[in-house]
VOPAGU-2260 file (C-alpha; in pm, 1 decimal, decimal comma):
REM VOPAGU-2260
SITE   aa  ch    i         X         Y         Z
SITE  UNK   A    0       7,7       7,1       6,7
SITE  UNK   A    1     156,8     317,5    -109,2
SITE  UNK   A    2     186,5     613,7     149,1
SITE  UNK   A    3     408,7     893,6     226,6
SITE  UNK   A    4     623,3     794,3     516,6
SITE  UNK   A    5     676,9    1164,0     620,4
SITE  UNK   A    6     301,9    1184,1     717,8
SITE  UNK   A    7     387,0     955,7    1016,9
SITE  UNK   A    8     626,8    1145,1    1223,6
SITE  UNK   A    9     859,9     947,1    1449,1
SITE  UNK   A   10     964,4    1047,8    1815,5
SITE  UNK   A   11    1306,3     884,0    1939,4
SITE  UNK   A   12    1388,4     903,2    2325,4
SITE  UNK   A   13    1737,1     821,5    2443,8
SITE  UNK   A   14    1906,2     968,9    2756,0
SITE  UNK   A   15    2257,4     975,9    2542,6
SITE  UNK   A   16    2318,2    1274,1    2318,4
SITE  UNK   A   17    2542,0    1063,0    2069,8
SITE  UNK   A   18    2266,2     811,7    2007,4
SITE  UNK   A   19    2023,0    1076,6    1930,4
SITE  UNK   A   20    2258,8    1221,1    1688,0
SITE  UNK   A   21    2322,9     898,9    1497,7
SITE  UNK   A   22    1949,1     844,7    1485,6
SITE  UNK   A   23    1880,8    1173,7    1339,5
SITE  UNK   A   24    2188,6    1119,0    1085,5
SITE  UNK   A   25    2050,6     807,7     979,0
SITE  UNK   A   26    1674,1     867,1     943,3
SITE  UNK   A   27    1603,9    1245,0     901,0
SITE  UNK   A   28    1636,5    1238,5     530,9
SITE  UNK   A   29    1370,2     959,0     516,9
SITE  UNK   A   30    1116,5    1016,5     802,8
SITE  UNK   A   31     991,9    1318,2     997,5
SITE  UNK   A   32    1205,5    1287,3    1315,0
SITE  UNK   A   33    1158,8    1430,2    1664,1
SITE  UNK   A   34    1388,3    1347,4    1949,3
SITE  UNK   A   35    1396,8    1379,8    2332,8
SITE  UNK   A   36    1639,8    1309,6    2596,0
SITE  UNK   A   37    1413,9    1186,9    2867,2
SITE  UNK   A   38    1093,3    1024,7    2916,2
SITE  UNK   A   39     918,0    1340,0    3062,2
SITE  UNK   A   40    1046,0    1548,0    2768,6
SITE  UNK   A   41     921,9    1283,4    2514,9
SITE  UNK   A   42     565,1    1300,2    2665,1
SITE  UNK   A   43     566,1    1677,0    2621,7
SITE  UNK   A   44     652,9    1615,0    2258,2
SITE  UNK   A   45     366,2    1368,0    2242,2
SITE  UNK   A   46     125,4    1614,9    2371,7
SITE  UNK   A   47     218,9    1865,5    2096,1
SITE  UNK   A   48     308,1    1671,8    1794,0
SITE  UNK   A   49     100,9    1413,8    1580,7
SITE  UNK   A   50     345,3    1129,3    1654,5
SITE  UNK   A   51     267,0     798,6    1479,8
SITE  UNK   A   52     592,6     589,2    1603,4
SITE  UNK   A   53     746,0     622,1    1926,1
SITE  UNK   A   54    1105,7     472,0    1951,0
SITE  UNK   A   55    1278,6     427,5    2318,6
SITE  UNK   A   56    1601,3     309,4    2458,3
SITE  UNK   A   57    1490,4      77,2    2738,4
SITE  UNK   A   58    1780,0     180,6    2985,1
SITE  UNK   A   59    1724,9     524,6    3094,3
SITE  UNK   A   60    1740,8     730,1    3430,7
SITE  UNK   A   61    1427,7     790,9    3615,6
SITE  UNK   A   62    1195,9     611,9    3373,7
SITE  UNK   A   63    1273,2     316,4    3172,1
SITE  UNK   A   64    1173,0     281,3    2809,6
SITE  UNK   A   65     885,5      29,4    2891,0
SITE  UNK   A   66     757,1     281,3    3167,7
SITE  UNK   A   67     776,8     551,5    2918,7
SITE  UNK   A   68     583,6     384,1    2650,1
SITE  UNK   A   69     296,7     298,1    2883,9
SITE  UNK   A   70     254,4     659,5    2972,1
SITE  UNK   A   71     302,4     756,4    2611,9
SITE  UNK   A   72     -12,8     525,7    2536,8
SITE  UNK   A   73    -209,5     729,8    2774,0
SITE  UNK   A   74    -120,1    1054,2    2612,2
SITE  UNK   A   75    -136,0     948,6    2242,8
SITE  UNK   A   76    -321,4     585,1    2220,8
SITE  UNK   A   77    -301,0     560,1    1842,0
SITE  UNK   A   78      81,8     596,6    1835,8
SITE  UNK   A   79     271,7     254,2    1803,6
SITE  UNK   A   80     581,9     186,1    2018,9
SITE  UNK   A   81     925,6      26,3    1955,5
SITE  UNK   A   82    1187,0     -57,2    2224,2
SITE  UNK   A   83    1555,7     -59,3    2181,8
SITE  UNK   A   84    1704,5    -312,1    2418,0
SITE  UNK   A   85    1982,8    -553,7    2513,0
SITE  UNK   A   86    1927,6    -931,3    2510,9
SITE  UNK   A   87    1875,8    -938,1    2897,6
SITE  UNK   A   88    1553,9    -775,3    2863,7
SITE  UNK   A   89    1403,2    -984,3    2599,5
SITE  UNK   A   90    1169,3   -1194,4    2830,9
SITE  UNK   A   91    1019,8    -861,3    2978,2
SITE  UNK   A   92     960,5    -695,6    2647,3
SITE  UNK   A   93     791,0   -1009,6    2492,1
SITE  UNK   A   94     521,8   -1007,2    2782,6
SITE  UNK   A   95     494,1    -634,8    2709,3
SITE  UNK   A   96     416,7    -703,8    2369,9
SITE  UNK   A   97     175,5    -975,0    2459,7
SITE  UNK   A   98      19,8    -730,4    2655,1
SITE  UNK   A   99      -7,1    -473,0    2398,2
SITE  UNK   A  100     211,5    -225,0    2573,2
SITE  UNK   A  101     462,5    -213,2    2286,9
SITE  UNK   A  102     435,2    -312,0    1899,5
SITE  UNK   A  103     808,3    -437,3    1845,0
SITE  UNK   A  104    1129,8    -472,2    2011,9
SITE  UNK   A  105    1483,3    -419,8    1841,5
SITE  UNK   A  106    1822,9    -558,1    1983,7
SITE  UNK   A  107    2106,7    -339,7    2036,7
SITE  UNK   A  108    2342,0    -246,1    1845,6
SITE  UNK   A  109    2090,0    -189,8    1572,4
SITE  UNK   A  110    2174,8    -186,2    1206,7
SITE  UNK   A  111    2030,1     131,2    1019,1
SITE  UNK   A  112    1877,9     -61,8     726,9
SITE  UNK   A  113    1719,4    -320,0     962,5
SITE  UNK   A  114    1575,8     -48,5    1171,3
SITE  UNK   A  115    1464,4     144,8     875,3
SITE  UNK   A  116    1261,3    -146,0     736,8
SITE  UNK   A  117    1092,5    -196,0    1089,5
SITE  UNK   A  118     989,9     163,6    1126,1
SITE  UNK   A  119     854,5     155,5     785,7
SITE  UNK   A  120     648,9    -145,1     858,3
SITE  UNK   A  121     502,3      23,0    1164,3
SITE  UNK   A  122     429,0     311,5     985,0
SITE  UNK   A  123     242,2      97,4     698,0
SITE  UNK   A  124      25,2     -40,8    1009,8
SITE  UNK   A  125     -38,3     335,5    1105,2
SITE  UNK   A  126    -162,8     395,5     775,2
SITE  UNK   A  127    -376,9      87,7     747,8
SITE  UNK   A  128    -559,0     147,2    1069,7
SITE  UNK   A  129    -613,2     511,7     967,7
SITE  UNK   A  130    -771,1     390,4     646,9
SITE  UNK   A  131    -996,2     142,9     818,0
SITE  UNK   A  132   -1110,1     409,8    1049,0
SITE  UNK   A  133   -1184,4     633,8     757,1
SITE  UNK   A  134   -1377,8     337,8     590,0
SITE  UNK   A  135   -1558,4     277,6     911,8
SITE  UNK   A  136   -1664,3     614,9     959,9
SITE  UNK   A  137   -1779,9     639,8     600,1
SITE  UNK   A  138   -2000,8     335,0     627,7
SITE  UNK   A  139   -2142,9     480,0     954,8
SITE  UNK   A  140   -2208,6     802,9     798,3
SITE  UNK   A  141   -2361,0     647,1     460,7
SITE  UNK   A  142   -2559,4     403,6     655,5
SITE  UNK   A  143   -2706,7     715,5     865,7
SITE  UNK   A  144   -2780,6     847,5     529,1
SITE  UNK   A  145   -2994,6     568,1     409,5
SITE  UNK   A  146   -3173,8     533,1     719,3
SITE  UNK   A  147   -3259,0     913,7     667,9
SITE  UNK   A  148   -3392,6     856,2     309,8
SITE  UNK   A  149   -3572,9     544,5     430,4
SITE  UNK   A  150   -3743,7     753,9     693,5
SITE  UNK   A  151   -3847,0    1006,8     431,7
SITE  UNK   A  152   -4028,1     714,5     231,4
SITE  UNK   A  153   -3842,8     782,0    -104,5
SITE  UNK   A  154   -3952,6     531,3    -363,3
SITE  UNK   A  155   -3731,6     521,9    -676,0
SITE  UNK   A  156   -4007,5     379,7    -877,4
SITE  UNK   A  157   -3978,9     371,1   -1265,8
SITE  UNK   A  158   -3995,0     589,2   -1548,4
SITE  UNK   A  159   -4314,1     532,1   -1703,0
SITE  UNK   A  160   -4442,8     620,1   -2060,6
SITE  UNK   A  161   -4391,8     553,2   -2422,8
SITE  UNK   A  162   -4435,7     883,7   -2610,5
SITE  UNK   A  163   -4157,5    1018,5   -2839,8
SITE  UNK   A  164   -4045,5    1290,7   -2590,5
SITE  UNK   A  165   -3983,8    1034,3   -2325,9
SITE  UNK   A  166   -3850,5     774,0   -2556,9
SITE  UNK   A  167   -3566,8    1036,2   -2683,2
SITE  UNK   A  168   -3480,1    1077,3   -2305,7
SITE  UNK   A  169   -3438,4     727,0   -2244,8
SITE  UNK   A  170   -3227,0     688,2   -2546,6
SITE  UNK   A  171   -2999,7     992,3   -2407,5
SITE  UNK   A  172   -2982,0     792,8   -2077,6
SITE  UNK   A  173   -2870,5     490,8   -2239,7
SITE  UNK   A  174   -2592,2     680,2   -2435,1
SITE  UNK   A  175   -2457,8     876,5   -2135,2
SITE  UNK   A  176   -2494,3     629,9   -1851,0
SITE  UNK   A  177   -2168,4     427,6   -1923,2
SITE  UNK   A  178   -1953,9     711,0   -1946,1
SITE  UNK   A  179   -1815,8     940,6   -1674,7
SITE  UNK   A  180   -1948,5    1252,2   -1810,0
SITE  UNK   A  181   -2129,3    1518,4   -1605,0
SITE  UNK   A  182   -2498,9    1544,0   -1686,8
SITE  UNK   A  183   -2732,9    1819,3   -1624,0
SITE  UNK   A  184   -3109,5    1744,8   -1632,2
SITE  UNK   A  185   -3341,2    2034,2   -1692,5
SITE  UNK   A  186   -3709,5    2035,0   -1680,8
SITE  UNK   A  187   -3994,4    2171,4   -1515,9
SITE  UNK   A  188   -4087,2    2080,9   -1141,1
SITE  UNK   A  189   -4240,4    1760,8   -1121,3
SITE  UNK   A  190   -4112,2    1604,6   -1453,3
SITE  UNK   A  191   -3909,0    1333,7   -1306,0
SITE  UNK   A  192   -3543,8    1470,8   -1271,8
SITE  UNK   A  193   -3445,6    1254,8    -990,0
SITE  UNK   A  194   -3568,2     947,2   -1153,4
SITE  UNK   A  195   -3366,3    1016,2   -1444,3
SITE  UNK   A  196   -3065,0    1099,3   -1236,6
SITE  UNK   A  197   -3097,1     754,9   -1051,8
SITE  UNK   A  198   -3154,7     564,3   -1375,2
SITE  UNK   A  199   -2807,0     718,2   -1505,1
SITE  UNK   A  200   -2643,4     577,1   -1187,2
SITE  UNK   A  201   -2799,4     223,5   -1219,3
SITE  UNK   A  202   -2682,7     168,5   -1575,4
SITE  UNK   A  203   -2348,9     297,4   -1499,8
SITE  UNK   A  204   -2022,9     117,8   -1401,5
SITE  UNK   A  205   -2080,0     308,4   -1062,3
SITE  UNK   A  206   -2404,7     123,8   -1003,7
SITE  UNK   A  207   -2254,1     -78,9    -693,3
SITE  UNK   A  208   -2146,6     243,2    -541,4
SITE  UNK   A  209   -2343,4     500,8    -345,2
SITE  UNK   A  210   -2615,9     712,1    -495,8
SITE  UNK   A  211   -2645,2    1028,9    -270,9
SITE  UNK   A  212   -2850,9    1327,9    -321,5
SITE  UNK   A  213   -2891,3    1661,6    -184,3
SITE  UNK   A  214   -3155,4    1926,3    -251,9
SITE  UNK   A  215   -2954,4    2250,3    -288,6
SITE  UNK   A  216   -3264,7    2503,4    -258,2
SITE  UNK   A  217   -3374,5    2335,4      64,2
SITE  UNK   A  218   -3086,1    2452,9     275,5
SITE  UNK   A  219   -2916,7    2776,9     358,7
SITE  UNK   A  220   -2589,7    2865,8     239,6
SITE  UNK   A  221   -2397,5    2778,4     556,2
SITE  UNK   A  222   -2591,5    2443,9     611,1
SITE  UNK   A  223   -2538,0    2347,4     240,7
SITE  UNK   A  224   -2168,2    2407,9     246,1
SITE  UNK   A  225   -2136,6    2162,6     537,1
SITE  UNK   A  226   -2382,0    1916,2     367,0
SITE  UNK   A  227   -2162,9    1909,9      65,1
SITE  UNK   A  228   -1836,1    1921,8     212,0
SITE  UNK   A  229   -1856,6    1820,5     568,9
SITE  UNK   A  230   -1699,0    2001,9     857,8
SITE  UNK   A  231   -1469,5    1952,7    1155,4
SITE  UNK   A  232   -1529,0    1943,5    1515,4
SITE  UNK   A  233   -1566,8    2290,1    1651,2
SITE  UNK   A  234   -1564,5    2460,3    1306,6
SITE  UNK   A  235   -1901,4    2630,2    1411,0
SITE  UNK   A  236   -2134,6    2670,6    1674,4
SITE  UNK   A  237   -2328,0    2331,3    1701,3
SITE  UNK   A  238   -2013,0    2133,2    1519,4
SITE  UNK   A  239   -1987,4    1879,8    1835,3
SITE  UNK   A  240   -1822,0    1619,2    1606,9
SITE  UNK   A  241   -1661,0    1558,4    1260,8
SITE  UNK   A  242   -1917,4    1501,8    1003,9
SITE  UNK   A  243   -1864,3    1371,7     657,2
SITE  UNK   A  244   -1998,8    1562,7     367,2
SITE  UNK   A  245   -2220,0    1423,4      62,1
SITE  UNK   A  246   -1911,3    1416,1    -169,1
SITE  UNK   A  247   -1718,5    1177,1      69,0
SITE  UNK   A  248   -2054,9     987,5     112,5
SITE  UNK   A  249   -2056,9     951,0    -265,5
SITE  UNK   A  250   -1702,4     851,4    -318,8
SITE  UNK   A  251   -1691,9     572,4    -590,0
SITE  UNK   A  252   -2042,7     665,1    -679,6
SITE  UNK   A  253   -2278,1     937,8    -792,4
SITE  UNK   A  254   -2383,8    1263,0    -628,5
SITE  UNK   A  255   -2712,8    1407,1    -749,8
SITE  UNK   A  256   -2729,1    1800,0    -688,4
SITE  UNK   A  257   -3118,8    1896,2    -738,4
SITE  UNK   A  258   -3197,5    2252,4    -798,0
SITE  UNK   A  259   -2813,4    2329,8    -865,3
SITE  UNK   A  260   -2951,6    2672,5    -994,4
SITE  UNK   A  261   -3006,4    2776,2    -635,5
SITE  UNK   A  262   -2656,5    2741,4    -518,9
SITE  UNK   A  263   -2535,3    3055,1    -382,6
SITE  UNK   A  264   -2230,8    3243,0    -536,8
SITE  UNK   A  265   -1987,5    3168,8    -248,8
SITE  UNK   A  266   -2043,7    2780,2    -252,2
SITE  UNK   A  267   -2040,6    2782,0    -650,6
SITE  UNK   A  268   -1643,7    2858,5    -613,0
SITE  UNK   A  269   -1590,0    2521,1    -397,7
SITE  UNK   A  270   -1801,8    2337,6    -633,2
SITE  UNK   A  271   -1617,6    2443,1    -938,8
SITE  UNK   A  272   -1312,4    2348,1    -779,7
SITE  UNK   A  273   -1424,1    2004,5    -680,1
SITE  UNK   A  274   -1558,1    1931,6   -1048,1
SITE  UNK   A  275   -1219,1    2036,3   -1180,3
SITE  UNK   A  276    -946,5    1926,2    -936,5
SITE  UNK   A  277   -1155,6    1644,3    -745,6
SITE  UNK   A  278   -1057,2    1786,6    -421,3
SITE  UNK   A  279   -1185,5    1987,5    -118,8
SITE  UNK   A  280   -1141,6    2081,0     251,5
SITE  UNK   A  281   -1420,2    2032,1     505,8
SITE  UNK   A  282   -1556,1    2336,6     673,9
SITE  UNK   A  283   -1304,4    2441,4     942,6
SITE  UNK   A  284   -1057,8    2157,4     808,3
SITE  UNK   A  285    -687,7    2183,6     674,5
SITE  UNK   A  286    -668,8    1843,2     528,9
SITE  UNK   A  287    -720,0    1810,4     133,2
SITE  UNK   A  288    -957,6    1517,3      73,0
SITE  UNK   A  289    -967,8    1362,6    -272,4
SITE  UNK   A  290   -1286,4    1205,6    -421,2
SITE  UNK   A  291   -1388,8    1014,0    -708,7
SITE  UNK   A  292   -1765,1    1119,1    -762,8
SITE  UNK   A  293   -1975,1    1164,1   -1079,8
SITE  UNK   A  294   -2191,1    1464,8   -1046,2
SITE  UNK   A  295   -2535,7    1465,3   -1176,1
SITE  UNK   A  296   -2725,4    1795,6   -1151,4
SITE  UNK   A  297   -3089,3    1924,9   -1222,1
SITE  UNK   A  298   -3258,8    2245,7   -1230,1
SITE  UNK   A  299   -3582,3    2385,3   -1334,9
SITE  UNK   A  300   -3448,8    2728,9   -1355,1
SITE  UNK   A  301   -3315,7    2916,5   -1665,1
SITE  UNK   A  302   -2926,1    2892,2   -1595,0
SITE  UNK   A  303   -2838,4    3101,9   -1909,8
SITE  UNK   A  304   -3038,8    3361,4   -1772,6
SITE  UNK   A  305   -2870,3    3331,5   -1417,3
SITE  UNK   A  306   -2538,1    3355,5   -1577,5
SITE  UNK   A  307   -2627,5    3640,6   -1794,2
SITE  UNK   A  308   -2756,5    3832,6   -1457,9
SITE  UNK   A  309   -2426,3    3736,5   -1271,9
SITE  UNK   A  310   -2608,1    3498,7   -1024,8
SITE  UNK   A  311   -2439,0    3192,7   -1138,1
SITE  UNK   A  312   -2074,2    3132,3   -1270,2
SITE  UNK   A  313   -2029,9    3080,1   -1642,4
SITE  UNK   A  314   -1734,0    2854,1   -1564,0
SITE  UNK   A  315   -1938,3    2640,8   -1329,0
SITE  UNK   A  316   -2228,9    2640,9   -1592,1
SITE  UNK   A  317   -1986,0    2501,3   -1846,2
SITE  UNK   A  318   -1861,0    2241,0   -1599,6
SITE  UNK   A  319   -2212,6    2096,6   -1523,7
SITE  UNK   A  320   -2373,9    2137,4   -1869,1
SITE  UNK   A  321   -2157,1    1885,6   -2037,1
SITE  UNK   A  322   -2433,8    1641,1   -2128,3
SITE  UNK   A  323   -2773,1    1820,5   -2108,4
SITE  UNK   A  324   -3118,2    1609,5   -2084,6
SITE  UNK   A  325   -3426,3    1808,5   -2133,5
SITE  UNK   A  326   -3738,6    1648,6   -1987,2
SITE  UNK   A  327   -4062,4    1706,3   -2173,3
SITE  UNK   A  328   -4353,6    1854,5   -1944,0
SITE  UNK   A  329   -4667,8    1623,1   -1906,4
SITE  UNK   A  330   -4872,2    1850,6   -2128,4
SITE  UNK   A  331   -4638,0    1756,5   -2423,6
SITE  UNK   A  332   -4675,9    1372,8   -2368,8
SITE  UNK   A  333   -5028,0    1311,1   -2331,5
SITE  UNK   A  334   -5031,4     985,1   -2438,8
SITE  UNK   A  335   -4829,0     869,4   -2131,3
SITE  UNK   A  336   -5109,7     971,3   -1882,8
SITE  UNK   A  337   -5318,6     654,7   -1913,0
SITE  UNK   A  338   -4987,8     458,0   -1835,1
SITE  UNK   A  339   -4905,9     690,7   -1541,8
SITE  UNK   A  340   -5240,8     657,5   -1410,8
SITE  UNK   A  341   -5234,1     287,9   -1399,3
SITE  UNK   A  342   -4864,9     296,4   -1245,0
SITE  UNK   A  343   -5005,8     499,0    -973,1
SITE  UNK   A  344   -5320,4     309,2    -905,3
SITE  UNK   A  345   -5089,9       9,0    -849,0
SITE  UNK   A  346   -4858,2     204,4    -619,7
SITE  UNK   A  347   -5147,8     352,2    -410,2
SITE  UNK   A  348   -5354,1      68,5    -374,1
SITE  UNK   A  349   -5167,9     -66,3     -66,2
SITE  UNK   A  350   -5162,7     289,8      74,7
SITE  UNK   A  351   -5517,7     374,8      26,6
SITE  UNK   A  352   -5664,7      29,0      97,9
SITE  UNK   A  353   -5879,0      63,9    -221,7
SITE  UNK   A  354   -5907,1    -148,7    -529,3
SITE  UNK   A  355   -5966,2      10,7    -841,9
SITE  UNK   A  356   -6177,5    -211,3   -1083,1
SITE  UNK   A  357   -6213,5      29,3   -1352,2
SITE  UNK   A  358   -6135,3     408,2   -1470,5
SITE  UNK   A  359   -6432,5     587,5   -1621,9
SITE  UNK   A  360   -6400,0     770,7   -1941,4
SITE  UNK   A  361   -6474,0    1085,6   -1770,4
SITE  UNK   A  362   -6210,4    1060,7   -1533,1
SITE  UNK   A  363   -5939,3     998,5   -1844,5
SITE  UNK   A  364   -6082,7    1268,4   -2072,5
SITE  UNK   A  365   -6057,3    1516,9   -1781,8
SITE  UNK   A  366   -5715,0    1431,3   -1710,3
SITE  UNK   A  367   -5621,1    1455,6   -2090,4
SITE  UNK   A  368   -5780,7    1779,0   -2118,6
SITE  UNK   A  369   -5593,7    1943,1   -1812,7
SITE  UNK   A  370   -5258,2    2155,3   -1878,9
SITE  UNK   A  371   -5054,8    1995,8   -1584,4
SITE  UNK   A  372   -4845,6    2275,8   -1441,3
SITE  UNK   A  373   -4721,4    2037,9   -1191,2
SITE  UNK   A  374   -4618,1    1761,7   -1427,2
SITE  UNK   A  375   -4609,6    1405,6   -1311,5
SITE  UNK   A  376   -4587,4    1503,1    -957,9
SITE  UNK   A  377   -4924,5    1671,7    -976,9
SITE  UNK   A  378   -5079,4    1373,0   -1162,5
SITE  UNK   A  379   -4928,5    1141,9    -883,3
SITE  UNK   A  380   -5103,1    1345,4    -606,7
SITE  UNK   A  381   -5408,7    1370,3    -814,3
SITE  UNK   A  382   -5472,3     996,2    -852,0
SITE  UNK   A  383   -5407,0     909,4    -485,9
SITE  UNK   A  384   -5642,1    1205,7    -381,9
SITE  UNK   A  385   -5903,0    1048,5    -640,6
SITE  UNK   A  386   -5846,1     691,9    -494,4
SITE  UNK   A  387   -5924,0     817,0    -124,9
SITE  UNK   A  388   -6242,7     970,6    -260,9
SITE  UNK   A  389   -6353,5     677,1    -461,9
SITE  UNK   A  390   -6617,7     450,9    -294,4
SITE  UNK   A  391   -6720,4     214,3    -541,5
SITE  UNK   A  392   -6410,4      81,5    -718,1
SITE  UNK   A  393   -6472,4     322,2   -1037,4
SITE  UNK   A  394   -6262,8     618,1   -1083,8
SITE  UNK   A  395   -6484,4     900,1   -1227,0
SITE  UNK   A  396   -6436,1    1259,5   -1304,5
SITE  UNK   A  397   -6615,5    1331,3    -983,0
SITE  UNK   A  398   -6334,1    1202,9    -795,2
SITE  UNK   A  399   -6096,0    1463,1    -925,4
SITE  UNK   A  400   -6010,6    1750,7    -716,0
SITE  UNK   A  401   -5740,4    1980,1    -876,1
SITE  UNK   A  402   -5531,5    2213,0    -684,2
SITE  UNK   A  403   -5595,5    2583,8    -702,2
SITE  UNK   A  404   -5390,5    2758,6    -979,9
SITE  UNK   A  405   -5047,7    2894,4    -895,1
SITE  UNK   A  406   -4960,1    3174,0   -1082,2
SITE  UNK   A  407   -4607,9    3203,5   -1254,0
SITE  UNK   A  408   -4316,7    3381,4   -1051,7
SITE  UNK   A  409   -4373,6    3763,5   -1111,9
SITE  UNK   A  410   -4724,4    3735,0   -1258,6
SITE  UNK   A  411   -4988,2    3969,7   -1132,7
SITE  UNK   A  412   -5261,6    3763,1    -956,5
SITE  UNK   A  413   -5610,7    3885,6   -1055,4
SITE  UNK   A  414   -5907,9    3743,6    -858,6
SITE  UNK   A  415   -6172,9    3596,1   -1095,7
SITE  UNK   A  416   -6524,3    3712,5   -1046,8
SITE  UNK   A  417   -6747,7    3462,0    -850,8
SITE  UNK   A  418   -6909,1    3175,8   -1063,6
SITE  UNK   A  419   -7295,2    3240,7   -1046,9
SITE  UNK   A  420   -7388,0    2886,6   -1178,8
SITE  UNK   A  421   -7123,5    2622,8   -1088,9
SITE  UNK   A  422   -7096,7    2353,7   -1321,7
SITE  UNK   A  423   -6915,8    1999,9   -1310,7
SITE  UNK   A  424   -6543,1    2056,4   -1336,5
SITE  UNK   A  425   -6485,9    1821,0   -1655,6
SITE  UNK   A  426   -6737,5    1996,7   -1868,8
SITE  UNK   A  427   -6602,7    2331,4   -1749,0
SITE  UNK   A  428   -6254,5    2236,4   -1829,8
SITE  UNK   A  429   -6338,0    2102,6   -2157,9
SITE  UNK   A  430   -6555,4    2438,0   -2260,8
SITE  UNK   A  431   -6276,0    2651,3   -2172,5
SITE  UNK   A  432   -6014,1    2462,9   -2349,1
SITE  UNK   A  433   -6236,2    2460,6   -2665,3
SITE  UNK   A  434   -6259,2    2832,4   -2642,5
SITE  UNK   A  435   -5879,7    2865,2   -2596,6
SITE  UNK   A  436   -5793,1    2648,3   -2895,7
SITE  UNK   A  437   -6048,3    2859,8   -3132,4
SITE  UNK   A  438   -5898,0    3187,0   -3012,8
SITE  UNK   A  439   -5534,1    3069,0   -3053,8
SITE  UNK   A  440   -5633,5    2944,5   -3417,8
SITE  UNK   A  441   -5806,5    3259,2   -3508,3
SITE  UNK   A  442   -5505,9    3461,8   -3371,2
SITE  UNK   A  443   -5279,2    3276,2   -3569,8
SITE  UNK   A  444   -5473,6    3318,9   -3882,0
SITE  UNK   A  445   -5534,4    2924,7   -3917,5
SITE  UNK   A  446   -5169,0    2861,9   -3905,6
SITE  UNK   A  447   -5172,0    2524,6   -3699,4
SITE  UNK   A  448   -4802,9    2551,8   -3593,5
SITE  UNK   A  449   -4829,6    2909,5   -3481,3
SITE  UNK   A  450   -5169,8    2817,4   -3293,7
SITE  UNK   A  451   -4983,8    2532,5   -3118,1
SITE  UNK   A  452   -4713,7    2756,1   -3014,0
SITE  UNK   A  453   -4938,4    3000,8   -2868,9
SITE  UNK   A  454   -5103,9    2737,2   -2665,0
SITE  UNK   A  455   -4776,4    2586,5   -2541,6
SITE  UNK   A  456   -4795,9    2245,9   -2692,0
SITE  UNK   A  457   -4675,5    2089,1   -3001,9
SITE  UNK   A  458   -4860,5    2029,0   -3314,9
SITE  UNK   A  459   -4961,2    1678,3   -3288,3
SITE  UNK   A  460   -5105,8    1737,6   -2935,0
SITE  UNK   A  461   -5299,2    2043,5   -3076,6
SITE  UNK   A  462   -5469,5    1795,5   -3352,9
SITE  UNK   A  463   -5527,8    1542,2   -3066,5
SITE  UNK   A  464   -5721,7    1813,9   -2876,8
SITE  UNK   A  465   -5927,8    1907,8   -3192,6
SITE  UNK   A  466   -6030,9    1567,8   -3252,5
SITE  UNK   A  467   -6122,9    1523,8   -2905,6
SITE  UNK   A  468   -6352,5    1817,5   -2912,0
SITE  UNK   A  469   -6488,1    1736,8   -3238,3
SITE  UNK   A  470   -6355,7    2018,2   -3406,8
SITE  UNK   A  471   -6154,5    1915,2   -3710,4
SITE  UNK   A  472   -6442,9    1910,6   -3937,2
SITE  UNK   A  473   -6485,4    2292,6   -3918,5
SITE  UNK   A  474   -6120,4    2355,9   -4019,1
SITE  UNK   A  475   -6141,1    2314,1   -4382,2
SITE  UNK   A  476   -6445,6    2574,0   -4415,2
SITE  UNK   A  477   -6303,7    2843,0   -4169,9
SITE  UNK   A  478   -5922,1    2825,0   -4221,0
SITE  UNK   A  479   -5685,2    2697,9   -4515,6
SITE  UNK   A  480   -5425,9    2455,9   -4400,9
SITE  UNK   A  481   -5090,1    2387,6   -4564,2
SITE  UNK   A  482   -5025,7    2031,0   -4676,7
SITE  UNK   A  483   -4775,0    1991,2   -4415,7
SITE  UNK   A  484   -5037,3    2068,8   -4155,3
SITE  UNK   A  485   -5256,3    1768,5   -4210,3
SITE  UNK   A  486   -5341,1    1582,8   -3902,4
SITE  UNK   A  487   -5180,7    1258,9   -3814,4
SITE  UNK   A  488   -5372,5     979,1   -3910,3
């Protein structure tokens, strides 16, 4: 196992100055060497220096080497001891080794090459113990992380659908997963960005490693820095012990940075360094840690606009945006809705205790006509809510309770006038959609591609809605269509 011997300092204790000089002459070019002329002086060095190996002469006044090493273990328990002794002390020292008071003894006069080999062997043992301690700490931390995720009830589930837009995404996952490239997943809230990130990890060479995630928008800057990079004991108020960050936990696996567009500028600098150099320091720490982590990030925000405004670093943007994947909103993949509904019914049957025997046509028509601002997540919640309300095993339009409309960021909220004569929701939604489609076609002068853009959908979706509302037959008489705008058969 390769390591730097100078990172494991040696303390040599001997009451004879000539012996100290000989030791320094032979070993200071190879090891980091400290010396002391008595046991008391040696204990003081141990209190102030990170000593890994303690070497002591056995015959010293006031305190023998064995007595000194027993005290040394109390001051620095992790240090390993070596005694230099004459043959007459061998029986005593063998018993000391058996009791664990010392690790080795070397008879005098010692040979420089032989002693160097012994020291190097002891340093290797120190290095191995450190690595084991780090591994145990990482396993404990990762076990705690997994317990936390289990407590949150997260279900990875499956990516459901067969629409062209989703097929394109699955093809991109298949192409990028086997590589080590950094991936940026973009899409509206609720489109399934985390599912895609996990699918990339599971289909990559890192699939046996950890998949660690952090929501960058849910944490304050100080907490986010500690979550990502970890912290040392006493680095801030409340840091009662050392804590591993998510980068350490994800070493050898994948780290999913959700809502990466919300990372504050001061942390963007540290994140850029990890992506470039694969190294960082814990908060309040001086040790530089190296990691092998694949970063998969996601955002619903316009990163290009954030870069232009100075809120997001351009160099970090290019580091994250190596392989972009754009997730289509649910309104652009309506053919996936029936598949998703069946998927969620199967998932929520044990949760709700309801068995759904049939989905009524009114239920599906209403879902197909809706514009889905919350995407797949909104559909998931809507299906669960409908199953709770369902009483006869048949899901109908009456079981649907939509969320109140949420205005876009920065939009002026206008309170609508009260409805004098309430109507059933499915019929109301369909009438409003018909009116909206006709207005869009009128405004675009009969250009179907332009009308689809006004409505925020693709042309095939617009023709689907026209067929659904029985409006196709009026088009040849009211508007002219080019040959390229004929509806799909």
